[in-house]
C-alpha positions as CSV (number, residue, x, y, z in Angstrom):
1,M,94.2,106.9,-9.4
2,S,91.0,105.6,-7.8
3,G,89.0,102.7,-9.1
4,A,86.1,104.9,-10.1
5,V,88.4,107.2,-12.2
6,L,90.0,104.2,-13.8
7,S,86.5,102.7,-14.6
8,W,85.2,105.9,-16.2
9,T,88.5,106.5,-18.1
10,G,88.3,102.9,-19.4
11,L,84.7,103.4,-20.5
12,T,85.5,106.6,-22.3
13,V,88.5,105.0,-24.1
14,S,86.4,102.0,-25.1
15,A,83.6,104.3,-26.3
16,L,86.0,106.3,-28.4
17,F,87.6,103.2,-29.9
18,A,84.2,101.6,-30.6
19,Y,83.2,104.7,-32.5
20,L,86.5,104.6,-34.5
21,A,85.8,100.9,-35.3
22,V,82.3,101.4,-36.6
23,R,82.3,104.8,-38.2
24,N,83.0,103.6,-41.7
25,V,81.3,100.2,-41.5
26,D,78.4,98.9,-43.5
27,F,76.6,96.7,-41.0
28,Q,74.9,94.7,-43.8
29,S,78.4,93.7,-45.0
30,V,79.4,92.9,-41.4
31,W,76.3,90.6,-41.0
32,R,77.0,89.0,-44.4
33,G,80.6,88.2,-43.3
34,L,79.3,86.6,-40.1
35,R,76.8,84.5,-42.0
36,T,79.1,83.3,-44.7
37,S,82.2,82.4,-42.6
38,N,83.2,78.8,-42.1
39,Y,83.0,78.3,-38.3
40,W,84.6,74.9,-38.5
41,W,87.9,76.8,-38.4
42,L,87.1,77.8,-34.8
43,L,87.9,74.2,-33.7
44,P,91.7,74.5,-34.4
45,A,91.5,78.1,-33.4
46,F,90.2,77.1,-29.9
47,A,92.8,74.3,-29.7
48,T,95.7,76.6,-30.3
49,L,94.2,79.2,-28.0
50,A,94.1,76.5,-25.2
51,L,97.8,75.7,-26.0
52,A,98.6,79.4,-25.7
53,I,96.9,79.6,-22.3
54,L,98.8,76.5,-21.1
55,L,102.1,78.0,-22.2
56,K,101.3,81.3,-20.4
57,A,100.5,79.3,-17.3
58,V,103.8,77.3,-17.5
59,R,105.6,80.6,-18.1
60,W,104.0,82.1,-15.0
61,R,105.0,79.0,-13.0
62,Y,108.6,79.3,-14.1
63,M,108.7,82.9,-13.0
64,F,108.9,81.5,-9.4
65,T,112.1,80.2,-7.9
66,R,112.5,76.5,-7.6
67,E,111.9,76.7,-3.8
68,T,108.6,78.5,-4.1
69,R,107.3,77.2,-7.5
70,P,103.7,76.1,-7.3
71,P,102.3,73.1,-9.1
72,T,100.9,73.5,-12.6
73,P,97.2,72.8,-12.0
74,P,96.6,75.6,-9.5
75,V,98.6,78.0,-11.7
76,V,96.3,77.2,-14.7
77,A,93.2,77.6,-12.6
78,A,94.4,80.9,-11.1
79,L,95.3,82.2,-14.5
80,L,91.8,81.4,-15.9
81,V,90.2,83.1,-12.9
82,G,92.3,86.2,-13.6
83,Y,91.2,86.2,-17.3
84,F,87.6,85.8,-16.2
85,F,87.8,88.9,-14.0
86,N,89.6,90.9,-16.7
87,S,86.6,90.0,-19.0
88,V,84.0,91.3,-16.6
89,L,85.7,94.1,-14.6
90,P,87.6,97.2,-15.7
91,A,91.2,98.3,-14.9
92,R,92.6,94.7,-15.3
93,A,91.2,93.6,-12.0
94,G,92.0,90.1,-13.0
95,E,95.7,90.5,-12.3
96,A,95.0,90.9,-8.6
97,A,92.3,88.2,-8.7
98,R,94.7,85.6,-10.1
99,V,97.3,86.4,-7.4
100,L,94.8,85.9,-4.7
101,A,93.5,82.7,-6.4
102,L,97.0,81.3,-6.5
103,N,97.5,82.2,-2.9
104,R,94.3,80.3,-2.0
105,R,95.0,77.3,-4.2
106,A,98.8,76.9,-3.6
107,G,99.7,79.1,-0.7
108,T,102.1,81.2,-2.7
109,S,103.2,84.6,-1.3
110,I,101.0,87.4,-2.5
111,A,104.0,89.7,-2.7
112,E,106.1,87.2,-4.7
113,A,103.2,86.4,-7.1
114,S,102.4,90.1,-7.6
115,A,106.0,90.7,-8.6
116,T,105.9,87.9,-11.1
117,V,102.7,89.3,-12.6
118,V,104.3,92.8,-13.1
119,L,107.4,91.1,-14.7
120,E,105.1,89.0,-17.0
121,R,103.6,92.2,-18.5
122,A,107.1,93.5,-19.3
123,Y,108.1,90.2,-21.0
124,D,104.8,90.1,-22.9
125,I,105.2,93.5,-24.4
126,L,108.9,93.1,-25.1
127,C,108.4,89.7,-26.8
128,L,105.4,90.9,-28.8
129,L,107.4,93.9,-30.2
130,L,110.4,91.7,-30.9
131,L,108.2,89.4,-32.9
132,L,106.8,92.4,-34.8
133,F,110.3,93.6,-35.8
134,V,111.4,90.1,-36.8
135,A,108.3,89.8,-39.0
136,T,108.8,93.3,-40.6
137,P,110.2,91.9,-43.9
138,W,107.0,90.0,-44.4
139,L,104.7,92.8,-43.4
140,P,103.2,95.7,-45.5
141,S,104.1,99.3,-44.5
142,I,102.9,100.0,-41.0
143,S,102.4,103.6,-39.9
144,W,102.7,102.9,-36.2
145,L,105.9,100.9,-36.4
146,R,108.0,103.8,-35.1
147,A,105.7,104.2,-32.0
148,A,106.0,100.4,-31.4
149,A,109.8,100.7,-31.6
150,L,109.8,103.5,-29.0
151,L,107.7,101.4,-26.7
152,G,109.9,98.4,-27.2
153,I,113.0,100.5,-26.4
154,I,111.4,101.8,-23.2
155,V,110.4,98.3,-22.0
156,A,113.8,96.8,-22.9
157,A,115.6,99.6,-21.1
158,G,113.5,99.1,-18.0
159,L,114.2,95.4,-18.0
160,A,117.9,95.9,-18.6
161,A,118.1,98.5,-15.8
162,S,116.3,96.0,-13.4
163,I,118.7,93.3,-14.3
164,V,121.7,95.5,-13.7
165,V,120.4,96.8,-10.4
166,L,119.4,93.4,-9.0
167,T,122.6,91.8,-10.2
168,V,124.8,94.5,-8.6
169,W,122.9,95.2,-5.4
170,G,120.7,92.1,-5.0
171,I,117.4,92.8,-3.3
172,R,118.7,95.8,-1.2
173,P,117.0,98.3,-3.6
174,I,113.7,96.6,-2.9
175,H,114.1,96.9,0.8
176,F,115.1,100.6,0.3
177,A,111.9,101.3,-1.7
178,L,109.8,99.7,1.0
179,R,111.4,101.7,3.8
180,P,108.6,104.4,3.9
181,L,106.1,101.6,4.9
182,R,107.8,101.4,8.3
183,R,105.9,104.5,9.2
184,L,102.6,102.6,9.0
185,P,101.6,101.6,12.5
186,F,100.1,98.2,11.5
187,L,103.2,97.0,9.7
188,A,106.1,95.7,11.8
189,G,109.6,96.1,10.6
190,N,110.2,92.4,10.3
191,R,107.0,92.1,8.2
192,I,108.2,94.7,5.8
193,E,111.6,92.9,5.5
194,H,109.7,89.6,4.8
195,I,107.6,91.3,2.1
196,G,110.8,92.7,0.5
197,D,112.3,89.2,0.4
198,R,109.2,87.8,-1.3
199,I,109.2,90.5,-3.9
200,G,112.9,89.8,-4.5
201,Q,112.0,86.1,-5.1
202,G,109.2,87.2,-7.5
203,L,111.8,89.1,-9.6
204,A,114.0,86.0,-10.0
205,A,113.2,85.9,-13.7
206,V,115.4,88.9,-14.2
207,R,118.1,87.8,-11.8
208,Q,118.7,84.2,-12.8
209,P,119.8,83.7,-16.5
210,R,118.1,80.3,-16.7
211,L,114.7,81.8,-15.7
212,V,115.2,84.7,-18.1
213,A,115.8,82.3,-21.0
214,A,112.8,80.2,-20.0
215,A,110.6,83.2,-19.7
216,F,111.6,84.6,-23.1
217,A,111.2,81.2,-24.8
218,L,107.8,80.4,-23.3
219,T,106.5,83.9,-23.9
220,T,107.5,83.9,-27.5
221,I,106.1,80.4,-28.3
222,G,102.8,81.4,-26.4
223,W,102.4,84.5,-28.6
224,L,103.0,82.5,-31.8
225,A,100.4,80.0,-30.7
226,L,97.9,82.8,-30.2
227,A,98.8,84.2,-33.6
228,L,98.1,80.8,-35.1
229,S,94.7,80.8,-33.4
230,A,94.0,84.2,-35.0
231,W,95.1,82.9,-38.4
232,F,92.8,79.9,-38.2
233,V,89.9,82.4,-37.7
234,M,91.1,84.3,-40.7
235,R,90.8,81.1,-42.7
236,G,87.2,80.8,-41.6
237,F,86.5,84.3,-43.0
238,H,88.2,83.6,-46.3
239,L,90.5,86.6,-45.9
240,G,93.4,84.9,-47.7
241,L,96.0,86.6,-45.5
242,P,99.4,85.1,-44.5
243,F,100.3,84.1,-40.9
244,A,102.2,87.5,-40.5
245,A,98.8,89.3,-40.7
246,A,97.5,87.2,-37.8
247,L,100.7,88.0,-35.8
248,L,100.1,91.7,-36.6
249,V,96.6,91.5,-35.3
250,V,97.8,89.8,-32.0
251,V,100.5,92.6,-31.6
252,A,98.0,95.4,-32.2
253,T,95.2,94.1,-30.0
254,N,97.5,93.3,-27.1
255,V,99.6,96.4,-27.2
256,A,96.3,98.5,-27.4
257,Q,95.2,96.9,-24.2
258,I,97.9,98.8,-22.3
259,L,95.4,101.6,-22.4
260,P,92.7,101.6,-19.7
261,S,89.5,100.2,-21.2
262,S,86.1,98.7,-20.3
263,P,85.8,95.0,-19.3
264,A,87.2,92.6,-22.0
265,A,88.6,95.7,-23.9
266,V,85.3,96.0,-25.8
267,G,85.9,98.5,-28.7
268,V,89.6,98.7,-28.2
269,F,90.1,95.1,-29.4
270,E,87.9,95.7,-32.5
271,A,89.5,99.0,-33.4
272,A,93.0,97.6,-33.0
273,T,92.1,94.7,-35.3
274,L,90.8,97.1,-38.0
275,V,94.1,99.1,-37.7
276,A,96.1,95.9,-38.1
277,L,94.2,94.7,-41.2
278,K,94.1,98.1,-43.0
279,P,97.5,97.7,-44.6
280,Y,96.2,94.5,-46.2
281,E,93.4,96.5,-47.8
282,V,90.7,94.6,-45.9
283,S,87.6,96.7,-45.7
284,D,86.4,97.9,-42.3
285,S,83.2,95.9,-42.6
286,R,85.0,92.5,-43.3
287,A,87.6,93.3,-40.7
288,L,84.9,94.1,-38.1
289,S,83.1,90.8,-38.7
290,Y,86.4,89.0,-38.2
291,A,87.2,91.0,-35.1
292,L,83.9,90.2,-33.5
293,V,84.4,86.5,-33.8
294,L,88.0,86.6,-32.8
295,H,87.1,88.6,-29.8
296,A,84.3,86.2,-28.8
297,L,86.8,83.3,-29.1
298,N,89.1,85.1,-26.7
299,F,86.3,86.0,-24.3
300,L,83.7,83.3,-24.0
301,P,85.9,80.4,-22.8
302,Y,86.9,82.5,-19.7
303,I,83.2,83.4,-19.1
304,V,82.4,79.7,-19.0
305,A,85.5,78.3,-17.1
306,G,86.1,81.3,-14.8
307,P,83.0,81.0,-12.5
308,I,83.5,77.3,-12.1
309,L,87.1,77.6,-11.1
310,L,86.3,80.7,-8.9
311,R,83.7,78.7,-7.0
312,Q,86.2,75.9,-6.5
313,T,88.8,78.4,-5.3
314,L,86.5,80.0,-2.8
315,A,85.6,76.6,-1.4
316,L,89.3,75.9,-0.6
317,R,91.1,76.9,2.5
318,S,94.2,79.0,1.8
319,L,97.2,76.7,2.0
320,P,100.3,77.7,4.1
321,H,103.4,78.0,1.9
322,A,106.5,76.0,2.8
323,G,105.1,75.4,6.3
324,A,105.3,79.1,7.2
325,P,102.4,80.9,9.0
326,R,100.2,83.0,6.8
327,T,100.9,86.8,7.1
328,L,99.9,89.9,5.3
329,D,102.1,89.2,2.3
330,R,100.6,85.7,1.8
């Protein structure tokens, strides 16, 4: 699918979700909710958001093998650059941007880092849905729980199959999958072999039990920190809801972002928040005022920090990794 098609699809999806978010809203009530909220609660909300970002950066770092693991500061910077591009460009362009930023800051292999990013998405969705099911006894009736269970089963099955395949056959299936690239005249056979080895390294977090455990633990704690941030914002809006409600908001907004959408998931984020709060009988107007502030909290920091870190990244010369010459996969 071309970038233009993805962009237009994302804009269409966002427009549809934005309509769903505002169709039953009283905008005077939304404005009243924004005016009467206690914005001091944004201070602990921002602090726990920063903690969640740090945990995600540490998680990404531990996706690499010990031999190729980059230092923490360039990982944090690259992650924030990626979040910035996800906020201003469609089709989750930030995923590619953070891989390139990490390559430039730490000299990591592009192929290896790309594999870790794909693996991250699987861990994110799986851990989110596991948290949802663990919290089910403390949640009201949710109409979309069955669909979430199906998605969790698909992601878990994919991860399990990857673990089995890579455990039994090592990285040979990766080299087999890359074999058609040998037909390309500008890619030498040894270059393709090297790329396959790097992708295999990037999938270490499904091949090494220690890295699997670290990835699950850090991902779970990171999502809980993000839910705590959302709960602090709830306190500011006097919604009187339990922590489980904030966890439900985090699950809904992040699972919804699997769909292609506009930059920063405008419309999709707000509609998902309304869906999450509906079982708690929060009116659409109050839920939308909360969603707007929560979305801003999860958007504006990247708009501020991203350009600064991007400028620093572009000013750096790409570093060679482990003393090896830089090639196409780097």
